[in-house]
N, C-alpha and C positions, 0 to 999 in steps of 0.2 A: 542449585539448578544450573543447567547448560543453554544458554541463550542464545540462538540459532538469527542474526538478522540480516534483511536484503531491503532493497526497493528497486525503484525503475528508475529514478533520477539523477543514480550515478553516485558512485563511493566519496565523491567531495561535497555531497548535496550538506545543505545544512540540516534537512531533515532526520538524515539518517546519524547523524552527529548525536543532535538532541537526544534520536531513539536510544540509542546504544549509551551516553550516561544516564540516563533514566535507568535502563536493562540489567546495570551493576549493582542494582536494588537487589536484585534477585540471586545474583551469582556471577558465573563464569560466562563472559560474552565473547560471542564470534562475529564477525562481520564478513559475507559473504556476499560482494554486490559488486552489478556492471561498472565499467570502466568510464562510461559514459551514460546520457542517456538514454533510456530503453521503454519510453512510455506507447502506452495503446498497442502491445506486444502482445497482451491476453497471459493465454498460459501456452505459446510456443515454445517448443525446446530445440538444440541444435540435434538432427538424425544425421545430416549427409556431410558434416564438415566437422572438423575436430575444433575445439576451442581452449582457450588457456588460461591460469588462472595463476596470481600471484601475490607472496606476501608483500605487503604495502604498509608504511607509516602511517597511522591512524593517530587524529587529534584528541583522542581523549583515552586517558593511560589504563593500561592492563588491559587494553581489548586486544584480541588476536585481529587482525584484518587482511582480508584477502579481495584484491580486483579481480574480475573476470572480463573475457571478453564475448561471452554469452549471452544468454536472455537471464531474467529475473527466475523463472523458472529452472533454469541449468544451474543456477547459482545454490538454489536450495537442493536441487538434485546431488551436486556435489560436497556439497555442505554437511547435509545428513547422512550420503553414503560416503564420503572418502574425508572430509576435513574436521569435524567435530569428533574427538575420539567417543566411543561408544553412542553416537546420535546425540541431537540437542532433546531435552523435555520439552520446550516450547520455541516458537518460531513468531518472531515480530517481524512484520513487513511497514518500510514506511520510512520517517512519516510523510506520507503523499504532498507534493506540492500540488494542491487541488482537491476539490471535491473527490469521492468515489460513491458514487451514491446513482440510487436510479437505474435507468436503463444501461448509464455508461460504465455500470459494471462490469459487464461481458468484455469491453475492450482494454479493462484496466490490467497491468504488468503487477503492480502492486496486490491484488485482489487474486491475480494469476498465481503469482509466486506462493501466496498464504493457500491456497489449494492444493499445491505441489505439495506443500509441506503435509496439509489435511492427506493427500494419498497416500504419502510417507508415512502416516500413522503417527505424526507428531501434532499437537495442538496448535491452532495458528492464528495471529490476531492481525488483523490487518489497520493501519491508522491513517487517517487521510485528513488535511487539514484545507481551507481555503488559501486560497493562492494568492491574496491582499497582501501578506508578511504581516500581519499583525496576528504575534503568538500568544496573546495573552488566554485565551482559555486552553488553549492548548497546553501551555506550560502548569496552570492551576490544576487539570483535571488527571492529566497524562499517566501520572504514579499512583496515583489513586483509583482509577478506571483498571490499569494494567490490571493491580493488586487484588482485584474484585473481579476480573476475566480469569487470571492464572488459575483462580479455585473454583473453576468452572467449566469441565472439559468438554467438548461435543462428542457429538458422534462421527461416524463417519463422513467424509467428504460434506463436512460442514465448518465453517470458519464465523469466528466473530469479525465483525466489520462496523469500527469506530471513525466518526467524521468530526471534526471540532468545528465550531463556526469560526467566521474571522471577523466579531464583532470585539469591542472591548468587553474587560470583562464584567466590570458594572453594567454591561447591557445582554450577559448572557441572561437566560433563563432558568437555566438548570440545566441536568441531565434528563432526556427521555428514552426509554430501555424498550426493547421488544418493538423495534421498527421494523416495519417491513419494506419491504423493496419499491420502490415508487415505479410504477410504469410508464411514468414520463420521462424524459431527458433531462438532463442539466445545463446542457447545450444544445441546442438546434442549429445541426450543422446544413450548411450551404456552401455549393463548388462554383467557384468563378473558371471561367474559360477562357482560354488564348489560343488560338491558332499560329502554329510555326510557320516558317517559311516552308519547310517540306510536309506540308499538310496536316501535319499530327495536331491532335488539342491537347494543351495543357492544363492539369486543373489543381486547383487550390482551394483548400479548405478555411472556411471559418466558420466557427462556432459562436452562434447566437447566446447568451446568457438566458436561459428559462425562469421566469420567478413564481410558477404554480406547483403545487404538490399536493396530494390527497391527504388527510389529515389521516394519523396513524403510520406516515411513511417517514422513510428519511428523509427525504426532500424537502417535504413540510417540515419536519424538524429543524434542519439546516436554516432555511429560509425565514424561519421565526424566532431564528438564535438561540436554539437549545445544541446541547451536544447529543449526537444519534445513534443510538448503539443497537443492532442488529445482529441477527445469525443468518448467513447466508448459504445456500446449499445447492450441491452440483452434482450433475451423476454423471459417471462415467461412461 
């Protein structure tokens, strides 16, 4: 297989390195990822300005890697259309630093990049984990879940969305599949105002972490220390 990988945390992030290492189990790995963080850019692409991509050294042997000055969706577009010979068989996006679940999905560039792959006719899986730095559950289940989902192609404009809880491995209660997207939010945002000397108002956002989620949803699974697997659909 030919696997294309991107993320929204940047090509030097720990998560994309771990994902590329895992992806080598499936075949030939290509990484096309932003040069720096592009979080919360959703599915945005560069239309009225050019962007660059250049080959870079990558810490995983055998991986062909390119940094890109554009968005994660840009990375997928040039990866599929220009860089990967004959197009990739599958796209992995992540591993995102922080959950991509509930209503927050609409802002995620990790998920947006996966949707771009789907729009290009390529099966895609988005992977995310808690931002607390504990990778035990991710490291235990990442390859196992990837093997499972690679064998389950989805219909047009749909992606697999996988989130790993940030608990210790012995605290993880297992995997919950067929999770629906919670209508709640993982972070409740508030904006702080500060008046500038010229009369303008500066706004800075603060995310307050929520601890609720309806049963059967991705958020409920994560808050109860389960791995969450779900299908997310989008319409053009």
